[in-house]
C-alpha positions as CSV (number, residue, x, y, z in Angstrom):
1,M,0.0,0.0,0.0
2,I,2.7,2.5,1.0
3,P,5.1,3.3,-2.0
4,P,8.7,2.3,-1.4
5,R,11.1,5.1,-0.3
6,A,8.2,7.2,1.0
7,S,9.2,9.1,4.1
8,K,7.4,8.3,7.3
9,L,5.5,11.6,7.3
10,E,4.5,11.1,3.7
11,A,3.3,7.6,4.5
12,A,1.4,8.9,7.5
13,T,-0.3,11.5,5.4
14,L,-1.3,8.8,2.9
15,L,-2.6,6.4,5.6
16,H,-4.4,9.3,7.4
17,L,-6.4,10.4,4.3
18,A,-7.0,6.8,3.2
19,L,-8.4,5.9,6.6
20,L,-10.7,9.0,6.6
21,G,-11.9,8.3,3.0
22,V,-12.7,4.7,3.6
23,F,-14.3,5.2,7.1
24,C,-16.3,8.2,6.0
25,T,-18.0,6.4,3.0
26,W,-19.0,3.2,4.9
27,A,-20.2,5.2,8.0
28,F,-23.3,6.3,6.1
29,G,-21.3,8.9,4.0
30,G,-20.3,10.5,7.3
31,G,-23.8,11.7,7.9
32,A,-24.5,10.0,11.2
33,P,-23.8,12.2,14.3
34,W,-21.4,9.6,15.7
35,A,-19.6,9.4,12.3
36,V,-19.2,13.2,12.3
37,T,-17.7,13.1,15.7
38,A,-15.3,10.4,14.7
39,L,-14.3,12.3,11.6
40,C,-13.6,15.4,13.6
41,L,-11.4,13.5,16.0
42,L,-9.5,11.6,13.3
43,G,-9.2,14.8,11.2
44,S,-7.8,16.6,14.2
45,L,-4.5,14.7,13.7
46,A,-3.9,16.8,10.6
47,P,-2.4,19.9,12.3
48,A,0.1,17.6,14.1
49,L,1.2,16.1,10.7
50,T,1.5,19.6,9.2
51,V,3.7,20.9,12.0
52,A,5.8,17.7,12.0
53,T,6.4,17.9,8.3
54,L,7.4,21.6,8.4
55,W,9.6,21.0,11.4
56,K,11.4,18.2,9.6
57,K,12.3,20.4,6.6
58,Q,15.7,22.0,6.5
59,P,15.6,25.6,7.9
60,S,17.5,26.7,4.8
61,E,15.0,25.2,2.4
62,R,13.5,27.8,0.1
63,G,9.8,28.5,0.7
64,R,9.6,26.3,3.8
65,F,6.5,28.0,5.2
66,R,5.1,29.3,1.9
67,P,2.3,26.7,1.8
68,L,0.8,28.1,5.0
69,L,0.0,31.3,3.1
70,W,-2.7,29.2,1.3
71,L,-4.4,28.8,4.7
72,L,-4.9,32.5,5.3
73,P,-8.5,32.5,3.9
74,L,-9.2,29.5,6.2
75,V,-7.9,31.5,9.1
76,G,-10.1,34.4,8.2
77,F,-13.1,32.1,7.8
78,N,-12.4,30.6,11.2
79,A,-12.2,34.1,12.7
80,L,-15.5,35.0,11.2
81,V,-17.3,32.0,12.6
82,L,-15.6,32.1,16.0
83,L,-16.4,35.8,16.5
84,G,-20.0,35.1,15.6
85,T,-20.3,32.4,18.4
86,H,-19.7,35.2,21.0
87,H,-22.8,37.1,19.8
88,P,-25.8,34.7,19.6
89,S,-28.6,36.1,17.4
90,L,-31.3,33.8,18.8
91,R,-32.3,33.2,22.4
92,V,-34.0,30.0,23.8
93,L,-37.4,30.4,25.4
94,P,-39.3,27.7,27.3
95,V,-42.9,27.4,26.0
96,E,-45.2,24.8,27.4
97,G,-42.3,22.4,28.3
98,I,-40.4,22.8,25.0
99,Q,-37.7,25.1,23.9
100,V,-38.3,27.6,21.1
101,F,-36.0,30.2,19.5
102,A,-36.6,33.9,19.4
103,P,-34.6,36.7,17.8
104,V,-32.3,38.8,20.1
105,A,-33.1,42.5,20.2
106,D,-30.4,45.1,19.5
107,L,-28.0,42.7,17.9
108,P,-24.6,44.3,17.0
109,P,-23.9,44.7,13.3
110,G,-20.8,42.4,13.3
111,P,-20.6,38.6,13.0
112,S,-23.1,36.7,15.0
113,S,-24.4,33.1,15.2
114,A,-27.9,31.8,15.7
115,R,-26.7,28.4,16.9
116,P,-23.1,28.7,18.3
117,D,-23.1,25.0,19.3
118,L,-23.8,24.0,15.7
119,A,-21.4,26.5,14.3
120,L,-18.5,25.2,16.3
121,R,-19.3,21.6,15.3
122,A,-19.6,22.5,11.6
123,L,-16.4,24.5,11.7
124,W,-14.5,21.6,13.4
125,L,-15.6,19.2,10.7
126,F,-14.7,21.6,7.9
127,D,-11.3,22.3,9.3
128,A,-10.6,18.7,9.9
129,I,-11.4,17.8,6.3
130,V,-9.6,20.8,4.7
131,L,-6.4,20.5,6.8
132,S,-6.2,16.7,6.3
133,S,-6.4,17.2,2.5
134,F,-4.0,20.2,2.7
135,N,-1.3,17.9,4.0
136,L,-1.1,16.3,0.5
137,F,0.7,19.5,-0.5
138,V,2.8,19.9,2.6
139,A,4.1,16.3,3.0
140,V,3.9,14.5,-0.3
141,R,7.0,14.7,-2.5
142,R,6.3,12.1,-5.2
143,R,3.5,11.6,-7.6
144,R,3.6,7.9,-6.9
145,T,2.2,8.6,-3.4
146,L,-0.6,10.6,-4.8
147,R,-1.4,7.8,-7.3
148,T,-1.4,5.2,-4.5
149,L,-3.9,7.2,-2.6
150,L,-6.2,7.5,-5.6
151,F,-5.9,3.7,-6.2
152,I,-7.0,3.1,-2.6
153,L,-10.0,5.4,-2.9
154,T,-10.9,3.8,-6.3
155,A,-10.8,0.3,-4.8
156,N,-13.0,1.4,-1.9
157,A,-15.5,3.1,-4.3
158,L,-15.7,-0.1,-6.4
159,A,-16.5,-2.1,-3.3
160,L,-19.2,0.3,-2.4
161,A,-20.6,0.3,-6.0
162,V,-20.8,-3.5,-6.0
163,F,-22.3,-3.6,-2.5
164,G,-24.9,-0.9,-3.4
165,S,-25.8,-2.5,-6.7
166,I,-26.5,-5.9,-5.1
167,Q,-28.5,-4.1,-2.3
168,K,-30.5,-2.4,-5.0
169,F,-31.2,-5.5,-7.1
170,V,-32.4,-7.5,-4.1
171,Q,-34.6,-4.5,-3.1
172,A,-33.2,-4.2,0.4
173,P,-35.6,-2.2,2.7
174,G,-32.9,-0.3,4.3
175,L,-29.1,0.3,4.6
176,F,-26.8,-2.7,4.9
177,F,-29.5,-5.0,3.5
178,G,-32.1,-3.8,5.9
179,E,-30.1,-4.0,9.0
180,V,-30.3,-0.2,9.4
181,A,-33.4,1.8,8.7
182,S,-32.8,4.7,6.3
183,P,-34.4,8.1,7.1
184,N,-34.5,8.6,3.3
185,P,-36.1,6.0,0.9
186,T,-33.7,7.1,-1.9
187,F,-30.6,5.6,-0.3
188,F,-27.8,3.8,-2.2
189,A,-25.0,1.6,-0.8
190,S,-24.1,3.2,2.5
191,F,-25.2,6.7,1.5
192,I,-28.6,7.9,2.9
193,Y,-29.3,10.2,-0.1
194,H,-28.9,9.1,-3.7
195,N,-27.8,12.6,-4.9
196,H,-24.9,12.5,-2.4
197,W,-23.9,9.1,-3.8
198,G,-24.2,10.5,-7.3
199,A,-21.9,13.4,-6.4
200,Y,-19.4,11.0,-4.8
201,V,-19.3,8.9,-7.9
202,V,-18.9,11.9,-10.3
203,L,-15.7,12.7,-8.4
204,M,-14.6,9.1,-8.4
205,L,-15.2,8.9,-12.1
206,A,-12.9,11.9,-12.5
207,V,-10.3,10.0,-10.4
208,C,-10.6,6.9,-12.5
209,L,-10.4,8.8,-15.8
210,G,-7.4,10.7,-14.6
211,L,-5.6,7.4,-13.8
212,L,-6.8,5.9,-17.0
213,F,-5.3,8.6,-19.2
214,S,-2.1,8.6,-17.3
215,I,-1.5,5.1,-18.7
216,E,0.0,4.7,-22.2
217,P,-0.9,1.1,-23.0
218,W,1.4,1.1,-26.0
219,K,4.5,1.7,-23.8
220,G,5.8,-1.2,-21.7
221,H,2.8,-3.4,-22.4
222,R,1.9,-6.0,-25.1
223,D,-1.3,-4.1,-25.9
224,F,-4.4,-2.5,-24.3
225,W,-5.8,-5.8,-23.1
226,H,-2.6,-6.6,-21.1
227,S,-2.2,-3.1,-19.5
228,P,-3.7,-1.5,-16.4
229,A,-5.8,0.6,-18.7
230,L,-8.3,-2.3,-19.0
231,A,-8.8,-2.4,-15.3
232,A,-9.4,1.4,-15.3
233,V,-12.1,1.1,-18.0
234,V,-13.8,-1.7,-16.0
235,A,-13.8,0.6,-12.9
236,V,-15.3,3.5,-14.9
237,F,-18.1,1.2,-16.1
238,F,-19.0,-0.2,-12.7
239,L,-19.0,3.2,-11.1
240,A,-20.9,4.8,-14.0
241,V,-23.8,2.3,-13.9
242,T,-24.5,3.1,-10.2
243,I,-25.5,6.7,-10.8
244,P,-28.7,6.0,-12.9
245,L,-29.2,2.9,-10.8
246,S,-29.4,5.1,-7.7
247,G,-32.0,7.3,-9.4
248,S,-29.9,10.5,-9.3
249,R,-31.0,12.4,-12.4
250,S,-28.8,15.5,-12.0
251,C,-25.6,13.5,-11.3
252,T,-26.4,11.2,-14.3
253,A,-26.3,14.4,-16.5
254,L,-23.0,15.4,-14.8
255,A,-21.5,11.9,-15.5
256,V,-22.6,12.1,-19.1
257,V,-20.7,15.4,-19.5
258,L,-17.6,14.0,-17.8
259,L,-17.7,10.8,-19.9
260,A,-18.3,12.7,-23.1
261,A,-15.2,14.8,-22.4
262,A,-13.3,11.6,-21.8
263,L,-14.6,10.1,-25.1
264,I,-13.4,13.1,-27.1
265,H,-10.1,13.0,-25.3
266,S,-9.8,9.3,-26.2
267,L,-10.5,9.9,-29.9
268,R,-7.9,12.7,-30.0
269,R,-5.3,10.7,-28.2
270,L,-6.0,7.6,-30.4
271,T,-5.8,9.7,-33.6
272,R,-2.5,11.3,-32.6
273,H,-1.0,7.9,-31.7
274,R,-2.0,6.2,-34.9
275,R,-0.8,9.1,-37.0
276,A,2.6,9.0,-35.2
277,Q,2.8,5.3,-36.3
278,G,1.7,6.2,-39.9
279,K,-1.5,4.2,-39.5
280,S,-5.2,4.9,-40.0
281,A,-7.3,5.6,-36.9
282,A,-10.5,4.4,-38.6
283,A,-10.6,0.8,-37.3
284,P,-9.7,1.7,-33.6
285,T,-12.3,4.5,-33.7
286,V,-15.0,2.1,-34.8
287,W,-14.1,-0.3,-32.1
288,L,-14.1,2.5,-29.5
289,G,-17.5,3.7,-30.7
290,L,-18.9,0.1,-30.6
291,T,-17.5,-0.4,-27.0
292,V,-19.1,2.8,-25.8
293,T,-22.4,1.8,-27.4
294,I,-22.4,-1.6,-25.8
295,A,-21.5,-0.1,-22.4
296,A,-24.3,2.5,-22.6
297,T,-26.7,-0.2,-23.6
298,L,-25.7,-2.4,-20.6
299,I,-26.0,0.6,-18.3
300,F,-29.5,1.3,-19.6
301,I,-30.6,-2.4,-19.2
302,L,-29.2,-2.7,-15.7
303,A,-30.7,0.6,-14.5
304,R,-33.9,0.6,-16.6
305,E,-36.3,0.3,-13.7
306,S,-34.7,3.3,-11.9
307,I,-34.5,5.3,-15.1
308,D,-38.2,4.7,-16.0
309,T,-39.2,5.7,-12.5
310,R,-37.2,8.9,-12.6
311,V,-38.5,9.8,-16.1
312,A,-42.0,9.4,-14.8
313,D,-41.2,11.6,-11.9
314,T,-39.7,14.2,-14.2
315,Q,-42.7,14.3,-16.4
316,A,-45.0,14.7,-13.4
317,Q,-42.9,17.6,-12.1
318,F,-43.0,19.3,-15.5
319,A,-46.8,18.9,-15.6
320,H,-47.1,20.4,-12.1
321,M,-44.9,23.4,-13.0
322,Q,-47.0,24.0,-16.1
323,S,-50.2,23.9,-14.0
324,I,-48.9,26.4,-11.4
325,G,-47.1,28.5,-13.9
326,G,-43.7,28.5,-12.1
327,L,-40.8,26.3,-10.8
328,G,-42.7,25.1,-7.8
329,A,-41.4,24.4,-4.3
330,R,-37.7,24.7,-5.2
331,S,-38.2,28.3,-6.6
332,Q,-40.0,29.3,-3.4
333,L,-37.3,27.7,-1.3
334,Y,-34.6,29.7,-3.0
335,G,-36.7,32.9,-2.7
336,D,-37.2,32.4,1.0
337,T,-33.5,31.6,1.5
338,W,-32.6,34.8,-0.4
339,R,-34.8,36.9,1.9
340,M,-33.1,35.2,4.9
341,A,-29.6,36.0,3.5
342,A,-30.6,39.6,2.6
343,D,-31.4,40.4,6.2
344,R,-27.8,39.8,7.2
345,P,-25.9,40.1,3.9
346,W,-22.4,40.8,5.3
347,F,-21.8,38.2,8.0
348,G,-24.8,35.9,7.7
349,W,-26.7,34.1,10.5
350,G,-23.9,31.7,11.6
351,L,-22.4,28.5,10.2
352,G,-24.8,25.6,10.6
353,A,-27.7,27.8,11.5
354,Y,-29.8,27.4,8.3
355,G,-32.2,24.8,9.6
356,T,-33.1,26.9,12.7
357,V,-33.3,30.4,11.2
358,F,-35.1,29.4,8.0
359,T,-38.2,28.5,10.0
360,F,-38.7,32.3,10.4
361,Y,-38.6,32.8,6.6
362,N,-40.3,29.6,5.2
363,T,-43.5,30.4,3.4
364,Q,-44.2,26.8,2.2
365,H,-46.9,24.6,3.6
366,A,-47.8,21.0,3.0
367,I,-51.2,19.7,1.9
368,D,-52.2,19.4,5.6
369,N,-51.3,23.1,6.0
370,L,-48.4,22.2,8.3
371,P,-45.1,24.1,7.6
372,Q,-42.4,22.4,5.6
373,F,-39.1,21.9,7.4
374,Y,-35.8,22.3,5.5
375,Q,-32.4,21.5,7.0
376,H,-30.6,22.5,3.8
377,A,-31.3,25.1,1.1
378,H,-30.7,22.6,-1.7
379,S,-28.1,25.1,-2.9
380,D,-24.8,25.0,-1.1
381,W,-23.8,28.4,-2.5
382,L,-27.0,30.1,-1.4
383,Q,-26.8,28.4,2.0
384,L,-23.2,29.5,2.5
385,F,-24.2,33.1,1.7
386,A,-27.1,32.9,4.2
387,E,-25.0,31.4,6.9
388,T,-21.7,33.3,6.5
389,G,-22.7,36.3,4.5
390,L,-20.8,37.9,1.6
391,I,-17.5,38.0,3.7
392,G,-17.6,34.3,4.4
393,L,-18.5,33.5,0.8
394,L,-15.6,35.5,-0.5
395,L,-13.2,33.9,2.0
396,F,-14.4,30.4,0.8
397,L,-13.8,31.4,-2.8
398,R,-10.4,32.7,-2.0
399,L,-9.5,29.4,-0.3
400,L,-10.4,27.7,-3.5
401,W,-8.7,30.1,-5.8
402,L,-5.4,30.8,-4.0
403,P,-3.7,27.4,-4.5
404,L,-4.7,27.1,-8.1
405,P,-1.8,27.3,-10.6
406,S,-1.9,29.3,-13.8
407,L,-3.8,28.2,-16.9
408,R,-0.4,27.7,-18.6
409,D,0.6,25.1,-16.0
410,L,-2.8,23.5,-16.4
411,R,-2.2,23.1,-20.2
412,T,1.2,21.5,-19.7
413,S,0.2,19.2,-16.9
414,S,-0.5,15.5,-17.1
415,P,-4.1,14.4,-17.6
416,T,-4.7,13.1,-14.0
417,P,-4.8,16.6,-12.3
418,R,-6.8,18.0,-15.1
419,Y,-9.5,15.4,-14.6
420,L,-9.5,15.8,-10.9
421,L,-10.1,19.6,-11.3
422,L,-12.8,18.9,-13.9
423,G,-14.6,16.7,-11.4
424,C,-14.2,19.4,-8.7
425,G,-15.6,22.0,-11.1
426,L,-18.6,19.9,-11.9
427,I,-19.4,19.5,-8.2
428,L,-19.0,23.2,-7.6
429,L,-21.6,23.8,-10.4
430,Y,-23.8,21.1,-9.0
431,A,-23.7,22.9,-5.6
432,G,-25.7,25.7,-7.1
433,I,-28.8,23.5,-7.3
434,E,-28.2,20.8,-4.6
435,F,-26.2,20.3,-1.4
436,P,-23.4,17.9,-2.2
437,F,-21.2,19.5,0.5
438,G,-23.9,18.6,3.1
439,N,-22.3,15.2,2.9
440,P,-18.9,14.7,4.7
441,A,-17.8,11.9,2.3
442,V,-18.3,14.1,-0.8
443,T,-16.7,17.1,0.9
444,L,-13.7,15.0,1.9
445,L,-13.3,13.6,-1.6
446,F,-13.7,17.0,-3.1
447,W,-10.8,18.6,-1.1
448,T,-8.7,15.5,-1.5
449,C,-9.0,15.7,-5.3
450,F,-8.5,19.4,-5.2
451,F,-5.2,19.4,-3.2
452,C,-4.1,16.2,-5.0
453,A,-4.4,18.0,-8.4
454,V,-2.6,21.1,-7.1
455,R,0.3,19.1,-5.7
456,W,0.5,16.8,-8.8
457,M,0.8,19.8,-11.1
458,Q,3.5,21.3,-8.9
459,L,5.5,18.1,-8.9
460,D,5.1,18.0,-12.7
461,R,6.6,21.5,-13.0
462,R,9.5,20.5,-10.8
463,A,10.1,17.3,-12.9
464,T,10.0,19.3,-16.1
465,A,12.4,22.0,-14.7
466,A,14.8,19.3,-13.6
């Protein structure tokens, strides 16, 4: 598992992230309260690894502490949240034996938090995930270590995909073949919500495609069928089939975009290779098209029941929107959330406070005239704005933007980091209409892919310069 000649701290970073990644996925996607606590505790080892790695570096080494500059937006985000916890914006009132929340009068204009307890817990989890992934940049010195981590995560995802598919085909009534009741009927594998599974697989497809295109089967191998590329293609197929099988429509569309980009890349790569050999690319192109057609047909056959169900649901939703002349409940949810954010636009209501504060702004009612309850805004970007305000949103964007290399470096890099960043980009777009970052497993994989791609490109630049 651990690459030869890896330093102890490099190996510790690899094992730490691999343990987090595997545990998080099988522990209900990290969604259970006890799983969140465990992730926070395990992730809290990350700062110790960071300090140990920086301490071990030679004092004369150039740019020894430069990576820490990337964490300045994270420090600012932490300061924003922690300052808010000292100024609660809601107070608890006992009413007929139960506790209710009421707004605090004369609240100061600076950062505040409606639920300081939830803010601290959410911040702990966020820091644990980001800092654990950040150690890929600090400790890893060889691309082979990054590749090993991606292999481990891929093997774990394949095990989950097989487990979830069997569970789906036998129509298990709950998680782990009915041993655990699921609070959501649209569960898949160990994930409670099918759209969270879909987002996780989109990222894993990006990982598999990145590993696939890093292999040149015509170098060092008899042919494609006797190279690791075949195993990567099989992994892509088994992961891809689970997205429509789970019933995730939006993530199926994202997977189609990702796979279409990979198909175009394959055709261009195949054409260049055949031309370099002085041969025609016609026959391999036909075989590639036939393989894709067969794979798509098999995916449709295996997931036909789920696809038919979701198509019927989509048709019913369109009919409902036409009857009411609008986008329905989702549009109303976004409008109510925007009003909530507009009341505290600069610093927000506090991290993790959405489910509590939104009850004051929610205008939706069910058929029985009872108010609808929302724990998430079904838009991570809109929820982040409502919880942390414009300042928190900008700090988060800066945390994403600061480590990214230039576009020139992206063009000259190997395919693996480009696919990792493409997967991250698709999830960031998806977060505009869903809440993939509401799932710790997706969040952890996102930041792992992100920092893995950044570090890989930096190591590529150093190898080219040498």
